[in-house]
N, C-alpha and C positions, 0 to 999 in steps of 0.2 A: 860154458854158460849153462844155466839150468833152464827150467821151463818158463821163467819170468820173461815177459816181453818188455824190452826197453825201447822207448820211442821218443821222438822230438817233434813238436809242433810249434811253429813260429807263424804268427800273423802280424804283419806290419801294414801300415797304410800311409798314403800321402793324399794330396788333393784329388788325384786322378785314379789311383789304383789301390787294391789290396794286394799284398804279396803274401803268398802261402808257401811255407817250406816245411816239408815233412822229412823225417830221418829215422832210420833204424838200422840195426845190424843185419847183415846178409852174408851168405856164404861167398867167399872170394871166387870160388869156382863158377858162380853165376854171373860174374861181372860182364863178360862178353855177350852173354845172352841178353842181359839188361841193356847194354849199349846198343846192340842191334835192334832191339825192340823199340827203344825210345827214339833212336835215330829214324827208324821207319815211321813212327807217329809224327815226329817233327817234320818229316819230308812231305807229309800229306797236307792238302788244302782242307778247308772246312767241310766241303762236300764229301771228300774221300774219308775223313775221320767219321762223319755220320754214317756213311755206308759201311765202313769197317765195324763200327759199334753195332749196327743192326745185323750184320753178318754173324758176328760173334754171339749176339743175343739169340738170333734165330736158330743157329746151329747147336745151341745148348752145350757148348764145350765147357765142361766143369773140370777144374783143376783138382789135384790131390788135396788141396786145402779147402775144397768145397766152393770156390768162387769161379766165375767165368772169365776172370782177368779183365774186368771192365774198369777197374779203378784208374789206371793211367789213361785209358781211352777217354773216360769221363772227364778227368782233369783237363786233358787237351781240348776236348770238345767244348766244355763249358767256359774255359778261359779264353779260347780263341787265340792263345799265345803259345809260343814254344815252351816245352818243358826243359828246364835247366836242371842238370844233375851233376853230382860229384861222388867220388869214391875216396874214402880214406882207409888206408891199410891199418888193420888192428893187429893181426898176426898172419900166420901162413894160411889160416883157414877162414878168417873173418875179416869183413870190411864194414865200414860205416858208410851207408848210402843215404844221400840226401837228394830230394827232388823238390822242385819249386816251380811256381808259375805266378803270373799276375792276373788279376781280375779287374776289369774296368768297373769302377764304382758306379758309374752312370748307367751301366747295363744291368745292375742287380736290383 
């Protein structure tokens, strides 16, 4: 792959919810790290997610890409729903990663 960023965004809705699904390529070597992190977020209740968000924000932990890693936490916190994710093998080094959640239409 070159420097181009390929990504997928799907927004669907019904009477009650918006469903947001995001997807992009990731390194296959990062799969277990992602699974562990997302499972940790999914195991938290709303108060734990908020506290974790503030902890990350206040500690100022910045990744090598320049972010504090708040994207998944924000998705989990704002949606108040579990994060659903999948991995599709592309080759030995790449996978296609999707993550999605539902947002209550009435809460927006």
